[in-house]
Structures are given as C-alpha cells and as structure tokens.
Backbone as a printed PyTorch tensor [residue, N CA C, xyz], in Angstrom:
tensor([[[  9.0250,  -7.8620,  21.5640],
         [  9.4590,  -8.0040,  20.1740],
         [ 10.1810,  -9.2940,  20.0460]],

        [[  9.7750, -10.1610,  18.7280],
         [ 10.5310, -11.1840,  18.5150],
         [ 11.7090, -10.8900,  17.6480]],

        [[ 12.5820, -11.8720,  17.9390],
         [ 13.8790, -11.7650,  17.1040],
         [ 14.0040, -12.8990,  16.3990]],

        [[ 14.4420, -12.8200,  15.1630],
         [ 14.4680, -14.0450,  14.0480],
         [ 15.9470, -14.2050,  13.6630]],

        [[ 16.4050, -15.3540,  13.8060],
         [ 17.9590, -15.6660,  13.5120],
         [ 18.1930, -16.2090,  12.1610]],

        [[ 19.2660, -15.4710,  11.5510],
         [ 19.5330, -16.1290,  10.3840],
         [ 21.0700, -16.4810,  10.2690]],

        [[ 21.1930, -17.6990,   9.6770],
         [ 22.5730, -18.3940,   9.8190],
         [ 22.8170, -19.0250,   8.4390]],

        [[ 23.1970, -18.0530,   7.4190],
         [ 23.3870, -18.5910,   6.0620],
         [ 24.5320, -19.6640,   5.9200]],

        [[ 24.2950, -20.5690,   5.1430],
         [ 25.4410, -21.6450,   4.8760],
         [ 26.1490, -22.0530,   6.0400]],

        [[ 25.6140, -22.2360,   7.0910],
         [ 26.1830, -22.9020,   8.3180],
         [ 27.5020, -21.8730,   8.9250]],

        [[ 27.4800, -20.8080,   8.7170],
         [ 28.5240, -19.9760,   8.9790],
         [ 28.5940, -19.8460,  10.3940]],

        [[ 29.7810, -19.6200,  11.0900],
         [ 29.7510, -19.4530,  12.5240],
         [ 29.1620, -18.1840,  12.8720]],

        [[ 28.8280, -17.9820,  14.1320],
         [ 28.1510, -16.5050,  14.4530],
         [ 26.6350, -16.5750,  13.7860]],

        [[ 26.0300, -15.5570,  14.1850],
         [ 24.4490, -15.3390,  13.5930],
         [ 24.2870, -14.0000,  13.6810]],

        [[ 23.3510, -13.7410,  12.6690],
         [ 22.7690, -12.4160,  12.3480],
         [ 21.2110, -12.5160,  12.9750]],

        [[ 21.1240, -11.4350,  13.7980],
         [ 19.6750, -11.6870,  14.3240],
         [ 18.7860, -10.1260,  13.8310]],

        [[ 17.7330, -10.4680,  13.1210],
         [ 17.0010,  -9.3360,  12.6230],
         [ 15.6320,  -9.2350,  13.6340]],

        [[ 15.4450,  -8.1570,  14.1910],
         [ 14.0620,  -7.9420,  14.9940],
         [ 13.1060,  -7.9390,  13.7170]],

        [[ 11.9130,  -8.5420,  14.0500],
         [ 10.7860,  -8.4520,  13.1730],
         [ 10.2910,  -7.2320,  12.7650]],

        [[ 10.4750,  -6.0960,  13.5830],
         [ 10.1410,  -4.7250,  13.3500],
         [ 10.9580,  -4.3260,  12.1740]],

        [[ 12.0730,  -4.7810,  12.0090],
         [ 13.0770,  -4.3580,  10.9240],
         [ 12.3700,  -4.5570,   9.5770]],

        [[ 12.1200,  -5.9930,   9.6030],
         [ 11.3560,  -6.5590,   8.3720],
         [ 10.4150,  -5.8220,   8.1480]],

        [[  9.2470,  -5.5350,   9.0160],
         [  8.2010,  -5.0450,   8.9100],
         [  8.4550,  -3.2810,   8.4340]],

        [[  9.4480,  -2.8220,   8.8280],
         [  9.5890,  -1.4230,   8.3050],
         [ 10.2310,  -1.5050,   6.8120]],

        [[ 10.7940,  -2.6830,   6.3880],
         [ 11.2310,  -2.6060,   5.0140],
         [ 10.0830,  -2.9480,   4.1000]],

        [[  8.9940,  -3.7600,   4.8890],
         [  7.7550,  -3.8890,   4.0610],
         [  6.9740,  -2.6120,   3.8260]],

        [[  7.0340,  -1.7110,   4.9350],
         [  6.0970,  -0.2350,   4.7770],
         [  7.0720,   0.4740,   3.6850]],

        [[  8.2020,   0.2770,   3.8920],
         [  9.0720,   1.1700,   3.0100],
         [  8.7580,   0.8710,   1.5380]],

        [[  8.6000,  -0.2070,   1.1230],
         [  8.2140,  -0.8750,  -0.2110],
         [  6.9020,  -0.5780,  -0.7120]],

        [[  6.0170,  -0.4890,   0.4280],
         [  4.7240,  -0.1750,   0.0470],
         [  4.5560,   1.4540,  -0.2570]],

        [[  5.3730,   2.1300,   0.6070],
         [  5.2410,   3.6510,   0.2900],
         [  5.7910,   4.0420,  -1.0550]],

        [[  6.7230,   3.1210,  -1.7300],
         [  7.0970,   3.2810,  -2.9330],
         [  6.2530,   2.7570,  -4.2420]],

        [[  5.1410,   2.0700,  -3.8270],
         [  4.3050,   1.7390,  -4.7490],
         [  3.2740,   2.6770,  -4.9270]],

        [[  3.0640,   3.1880,  -6.2650],
         [  2.1860,   4.3060,  -6.6520],
         [  0.8420,   3.6680,  -6.5030]],

        [[ -0.2440,   4.4520,  -6.1490],
         [ -1.6510,   3.8820,  -6.4440],
         [ -2.1520,   3.2350,  -5.2270]],

        [[ -1.5000,   3.2510,  -4.0330],
         [ -2.0600,   2.6770,  -2.8320],
         [ -1.8070,   3.5740,  -1.6400]],

        [[ -2.6510,   3.2890,  -0.4980],
         [ -2.3780,   3.7960,   0.8810],
         [ -2.2090,   2.7210,   1.6510]],

        [[ -1.6390,   2.9050,   2.9290],
         [ -1.5110,   1.9730,   3.9840],
         [ -2.7460,   2.1300,   4.6970]],

        [[ -3.2100,   0.9410,   5.2750],
         [ -4.3190,   1.0210,   6.0520],
         [ -4.0860,   1.6560,   7.4950]],

        [[ -4.8970,   2.5530,   7.6710],
         [ -4.7640,   3.4940,   8.9830],
         [ -4.8260,   2.6470,  10.2760]],

        [[ -3.8180,   1.9360,  10.7620],
         [ -3.9560,   1.1330,  11.9750],
         [ -2.5900,   1.0370,  12.6050]],

        [[ -2.5030,   0.4850,  13.7410],
         [ -1.1100,   0.4570,  14.4820],
         [ -0.2050,  -0.3580,  13.7610]],

        [[ -0.6130,  -1.3890,  12.9530],
         [  0.2960,  -2.3350,  12.3810],
         [  0.3100,  -1.9600,  10.7180]],

        [[ -0.2880,  -0.9040,  10.3420],
         [ -0.3190,  -0.6110,   9.1390],
         [ -0.9370,  -1.7780,   8.2380]],

        [[ -1.6600,  -2.4590,   8.7640],
         [ -2.1790,  -3.5400,   7.8040],
         [ -1.3020,  -4.6550,   7.3020]],

        [[ -0.1000,  -4.8420,   8.1160],
         [  0.9130,  -5.7440,   7.7950],
         [  1.0140,  -6.8930,   8.9310]],

        [[  1.1350,  -8.1290,   8.3260],
         [  1.0200,  -9.2940,   9.2910],
         [  2.5460,  -9.9680,   8.6980]],

        [[  3.3630, -10.4550,   9.5950],
         [  4.4610, -11.1040,   9.0620],
         [  4.3900, -12.5810,   9.9900]],

        [[  4.8770, -13.6010,   9.2360],
         [  4.9880, -14.9240,   9.8400],
         [  6.3080, -15.3960,   9.4380]],

        [[  7.1370, -15.6410,  10.4220],
         [  8.4940, -16.4800,   9.8060],
         [  8.3730, -17.8840,  10.1970]],

        [[  8.4110, -18.5050,   8.9310],
         [  8.4260, -19.9960,   8.8990],
         [  9.8730, -20.6760,   8.4560]],

        [[  9.8310, -21.9470,   8.4990],
         [ 11.0380, -22.6820,   7.9720],
         [ 11.1980, -22.2140,   6.5080]],

        [[ 10.1490, -22.2430,   5.8010],
         [  9.8980, -22.0690,   4.1100],
         [ 10.3730, -20.5840,   3.7750]],

        [[ 10.1150, -19.7250,   4.7840],
         [ 10.5180, -18.3770,   4.3950],
         [  9.4820, -17.4690,   5.2720]],

        [[  9.4310, -16.0360,   4.8250],
         [  8.5510, -15.2800,   5.5290],
         [  7.2250, -15.1740,   4.6050]],

        [[  6.1390, -15.3280,   5.4970],
         [  4.7360, -15.1040,   4.8800],
         [  4.3770, -13.7760,   5.3230]],

        [[  4.0290, -12.8950,   4.1880],
         [  3.5960, -11.5190,   4.5050],
         [  2.1550, -11.6490,   4.0540]],

        [[  1.3540, -10.8050,   4.9130],
         [ -0.0590, -10.6060,   4.6490],
         [ -0.4490,  -8.9450,   4.7550]],

        [[ -0.7100,  -8.3180,   3.6660],
         [ -0.8150,  -7.0830,   3.5980],
         [ -2.0710,  -6.5830,   3.1370]],

        [[ -2.6680,  -5.5100,   4.0040],
         [ -4.0140,  -4.8640,   3.5720],
         [ -3.7960,  -3.4210,   3.2850]],

        [[ -4.4490,  -3.0160,   2.0310],
         [ -4.0250,  -1.7440,   1.5260],
         [ -5.3900,  -1.0520,   0.9660]],

        [[ -5.4310,   0.2040,   0.5910],
         [ -6.4380,   0.8860,   0.0910],
         [ -5.9390,   1.4200,  -1.3860]],

        [[ -6.7220,   1.1380,  -2.4440],
         [ -6.2050,   1.2970,  -3.8050],
         [ -6.8290,   2.7130,  -4.0990]],

        [[ -6.2390,   3.4820,  -4.9670],
         [ -6.5460,   4.7000,  -5.4280],
         [ -7.4860,   4.3770,  -6.6880]],

        [[ -8.4740,   5.2630,  -7.0430],
         [ -9.3330,   5.0800,  -8.1120],
         [ -8.5710,   5.3780,  -9.2960]],

        [[ -8.8070,   4.2520, -10.2500],
         [ -7.8990,   4.6660, -11.8040],
         [ -6.9180,   3.5710, -11.8050]],

        [[ -6.5520,   2.9120, -10.8260],
         [ -5.4720,   1.9710, -10.9150],
         [ -6.1490,   0.4630, -11.1380]],

        [[ -5.5490,  -0.3980, -11.8060],
         [ -5.8330,  -1.6670, -11.9140],
         [ -5.5040,  -2.5190, -10.6180]],

        [[ -6.3610,  -3.1370,  -9.9790],
         [ -6.1800,  -3.7900,  -8.7610],
         [ -5.1740,  -4.8620,  -9.1140]],

        [[ -5.3450,  -5.8280,  -9.9480],
         [ -4.4360,  -6.8910, -10.1050],
         [ -2.9430,  -6.5190, -10.3540]],

        [[ -2.8580,  -5.4960, -11.1940],
         [ -1.5060,  -4.7570, -11.3700],
         [ -0.9400,  -4.2360,  -9.9510]],

        [[ -1.8250,  -3.6030,  -9.2700],
         [ -1.1850,  -2.9690,  -7.9710],
         [ -0.6750,  -4.3290,  -7.1700]],

        [[ -1.6150,  -5.1330,  -7.0640],
         [ -1.3100,  -6.4150,  -6.1640],
         [  0.1210,  -7.1340,  -6.6060]],

        [[  0.0700,  -7.3530,  -7.9490],
         [  1.4030,  -7.8300,  -8.4170],
         [  2.5740,  -6.9750,  -8.0240]],

        [[  2.5290,  -5.5900,  -8.4340],
         [  3.5100,  -4.7010,  -8.1180],
         [  3.9070,  -4.7610,  -6.6800]],

        [[  2.9480,  -4.7580,  -5.7640],
         [  3.3020,  -4.8640,  -4.1280],
         [  4.1130,  -6.1730,  -3.8470]],

        [[  3.6040,  -7.4360,  -4.4830],
         [  4.3580,  -8.5370,  -4.3690],
         [  5.5940,  -8.5130,  -4.5530]],

        [[  5.8980,  -8.0650,  -5.9180],
         [  7.3110,  -7.9770,  -6.3900],
         [  8.2070,  -7.0470,  -5.6000]],

        [[  7.7390,  -5.8740,  -5.3280],
         [  8.5380,  -4.8260,  -4.6550],
         [  8.8970,  -5.3160,  -3.2400]],

        [[  7.8700,  -5.9390,  -2.4400],
         [  8.3040,  -6.4640,  -1.1060],
         [  9.2940,  -7.6250,  -1.1870]],

        [[  8.9720,  -8.5040,  -2.2490],
         [  9.9280,  -9.5650,  -2.2900],
         [ 11.4440,  -9.2210,  -2.6750]],

        [[ 11.4590,  -8.2110,  -3.6080],
         [ 12.8540,  -7.7110,  -3.9560],
         [ 13.4980,  -7.0820,  -2.7950]],

        [[ 12.7220,  -6.1350,  -2.0720],
         [ 13.3650,  -5.4230,  -1.3140],
         [ 13.7410,  -6.1730,   0.1540]],

        [[ 12.7990,  -7.1180,   0.5210],
         [ 13.0710,  -7.7640,   1.8300],
         [ 14.2050,  -8.7670,   1.5420]],

        [[ 14.1910,  -9.3560,   0.4540],
         [ 15.2070, -10.4610,   0.0320],
         [ 16.5840,  -9.7950,  -0.0490]],

        [[ 16.6150,  -8.6500,  -0.7250],
         [ 17.8940,  -7.8110,  -0.9410],
         [ 18.6740,  -7.1770,   0.3800]],

        [[ 17.5810,  -6.7880,   1.1040],
         [ 18.1090,  -6.0610,   2.3370],
         [ 18.4490,  -6.9400,   3.7390]],

        [[ 17.6830,  -8.2080,   3.6030],
         [ 17.8580,  -9.0430,   4.8060],
         [ 18.3150, -10.4140,   4.5010]],

        [[ 18.2640, -10.8650,   3.2660],
         [ 18.5520, -12.1760,   2.8480],
         [ 17.6200, -13.2550,   3.2030]],

        [[ 16.4060, -12.7790,   3.8200],
         [ 15.2710, -13.7550,   4.0410],
         [ 14.7000, -14.0700,   2.6920]],

        [[ 14.1570, -15.1170,   2.6200],
         [ 13.3430, -15.6430,   1.4080],
         [ 11.7910, -15.2180,   1.6930]],

        [[ 11.3330, -14.7560,   0.8420],
         [  9.6560, -14.3380,   0.8460],
         [  9.1680, -15.8000,   0.2940]],

        [[  8.2600, -16.4390,   1.1700],
         [  7.6300, -17.5580,   0.6920],
         [  6.1420, -17.2650,   0.0060]],

        [[  5.6820, -16.0900,   0.5160],
         [  4.2800, -15.7780,  -0.0260],
         [  3.8470, -14.3400,   0.3900]],

        [[  3.3120, -13.6190,  -0.3920],
         [  2.8280, -12.3040,  -0.0050],
         [  1.2810, -12.3130,  -0.5200]],

        [[  0.3090, -12.0670,   0.4110],
         [ -1.0460, -12.1330,   0.2190],
         [ -1.3490, -10.6800,   0.2420]],

        [[ -2.1040, -10.1360,  -0.7860],
         [ -2.5200,  -8.7910,  -0.7120],
         [ -4.1310,  -8.6300,  -0.6480]],

        [[ -4.5460,  -7.8910,   0.4700],
         [ -5.9000,  -7.6340,   0.5690],
         [ -6.3120,  -6.1970,   0.2840]],

        [[ -7.0120,  -5.8400,  -0.7990],
         [ -7.5620,  -4.4320,  -1.0010],
         [ -8.7170,  -4.2210,  -0.0940]],

        [[ -8.5520,  -3.2380,   0.9010],
         [ -9.6200,  -3.0900,   1.7100],
         [-10.7010,  -2.0770,   1.1380]],

        [[-10.2720,  -1.4390,   0.0650],
         [-11.3290,  -0.1720,  -0.4080],
         [-10.5040,   0.4710,  -1.3710]],

        [[-11.4980,   1.5260,  -1.9820],
         [-10.7790,   2.3100,  -2.9740],
         [-11.0090,   3.7340,  -2.5300]],

        [[-10.1100,   4.6980,  -2.8650],
         [-10.2130,   6.0780,  -2.4540],
         [-10.5060,   6.9140,  -3.8050]],

        [[-11.5610,   7.5260,  -3.7680],
         [-11.9530,   8.2850,  -5.1420],
         [-11.5430,   9.7510,  -4.9110]],

        [[-10.9380,  10.3550,  -6.0410],
         [-10.6200,  11.5830,  -5.9550],
         [-12.0770,  12.6270,  -5.6080]],

        [[-11.6790,  13.5370,  -4.7920],
         [-12.8390,  14.6620,  -4.3200],
         [-13.2280,  15.3580,  -5.4200]],

        [[-14.5050,  15.3280,  -5.6040],
         [-15.3670,  16.0980,  -6.6400],
         [-15.5300,  17.5660,  -6.2520]],

        [[-15.0360,  18.3630,  -7.0390],
         [-15.2140,  19.8130,  -6.6860],
         [-16.5270,  20.3170,  -7.2370]],

        [[-17.3010,  21.1380,  -6.4630],
         [-18.5130,  21.6780,  -7.0290],
         [-18.3680,  22.5860,  -8.2840]],

        [[-19.2130,  22.3110,  -9.0780],
         [-19.0750,  23.1800, -10.5710],
         [-19.6090,  24.4690, -10.2090]],

        [[-18.9180,  25.5280, -10.4080],
         [-19.2660,  26.9230, -10.0770],
         [-20.0560,  27.2590, -11.4780]],

        [[-21.0330,  28.1460, -11.1690],
         [-21.8230,  28.6140, -12.4020],
         [-20.9300,  29.3440, -13.1140]],

        [[-21.1140,  29.5160, -14.3720],
         [-20.3710,  30.5430, -15.3230],
         [-21.2650,  31.8410, -15.3880]],

        [[-20.6990,  32.9890, -15.6860],
         [-21.4480,  34.0080, -15.8680],
         [-22.5920,  34.1350, -16.7620]],

        [[-22.3400,  33.3050, -17.7380],
         [-23.2390,  33.2470, -18.8570],
         [-24.6050,  32.7230, -18.1620]],

        [[-24.5030,  31.6740, -17.4430],
         [-25.7510,  30.9510, -16.8170],
         [-26.3330,  31.7440, -15.8910]],

        [[-25.6990,  32.6230, -15.1070],
         [-26.2440,  33.6300, -14.0680],
         [-26.9460,  34.6480, -14.8320]],

        [[-26.3260,  35.2800, -15.8250],
         [-27.0690,  36.3980, -16.5350],
         [-28.2400,  35.7470, -17.1280]],

        [[-28.2900,  34.5160, -17.8330],
         [-29.5150,  34.1700, -18.6410],
         [-30.4190,  33.7600, -17.3550]],

        [[-30.1290,  33.2970, -16.4120],
         [-31.2080,  33.1300, -15.4060],
         [-32.0240,  34.4220, -15.1080]],

        [[-31.1380,  35.4920, -14.9090],
         [-31.7170,  36.7270, -14.4900],
         [-32.4510,  37.4220, -15.3970]],

        [[-32.2710,  37.1240, -16.8140],
         [-32.9100,  37.7050, -17.9480],
         [-34.2840,  36.9570, -17.9350]],

        [[-34.1180,  35.5470, -17.7480],
         [-35.4810,  34.8600, -17.7600],
         [-36.4470,  35.4270, -16.5700]],

        [[-35.7930,  35.5910, -15.5250],
         [-36.6540,  36.0600, -14.4990],
         [-37.2600,  37.4310, -14.6880]],

        [[-36.4300,  38.3330, -15.3840],
         [-37.0890,  39.7200, -15.7940],
         [-38.1150,  39.4530, -16.6950]],

        [[-38.1150,  38.4690, -17.7490],
         [-39.1440,  38.4630, -18.7170],
         [-40.3920,  38.0680, -18.0540]],

        [[-40.4020,  36.9660, -16.9420],
         [-41.4250,  36.5360, -16.3210],
         [-42.1280,  37.7440, -15.4130]],

        [[-41.5850,  38.6830, -15.1790],
         [-41.9690,  39.4620, -14.1260],
         [-42.9450,  40.4880, -14.8340]]])
C-alpha cells in the first residue's frame, strides 16, 4: 500500500494519507451520487494517480436508465472534487468518468385481465 505525504505551507512535521483512504472517500462520494452503480470489481472501477499537480482520478460506473449521462458525469466530478479536497486537503487535478453501461429497470410480465380471459373463452365456445 502506497502512502502519500502532505506537507502544507512548509509546516514542520508531515501528514501521511494511505491511498486507500482517498479511494474510500471516492467510493463514499460515488455512493452519494444518485443514478449510478459502482462497477463490480476489486477496485470498484477506481484508479488514482498522485502527481505533483494533484490527484488524477479515473472512474468507471454504470448508469441507471432515465438519467442524463453528461449530468451524471458532471455530478460525479463535482462530488469527488469537493469531498476529497475537503477531507484531505489534496487538490484534484482531473476526474475522468467512464460510463461502462446502463442498467434498465426490470420489465414485469403483464398479467391478463379477467375481461381478456372471459372474452377468449366465449370466442372459443362460439367456435365449437
């Protein structure tokens, strides 16, 4: 597990964040975003890269049917940026969002109404 050091304004001492902490904050922010699901994998579809310019985040999600993909992506970017920067003081340099698929609601079979059943039976009786 990699540790990333943070030393704001040249202060003495240092704060060390494990990259898993930042990843956990990203997962938390994704769970707060309505209309998406995490990609089922060991990494939850999250890749982090700590660079001099800031943290580069690469996210893969599954969208729910009926949501605007551009609005979801923007919401994900803003939520991750706000949560990571407020909880760790790291700067987010970039958030790339990849929508891997769309989840459609399950269609329930339409049950026959009693009228349809009785009219079908009466048609059969007429034909006999």
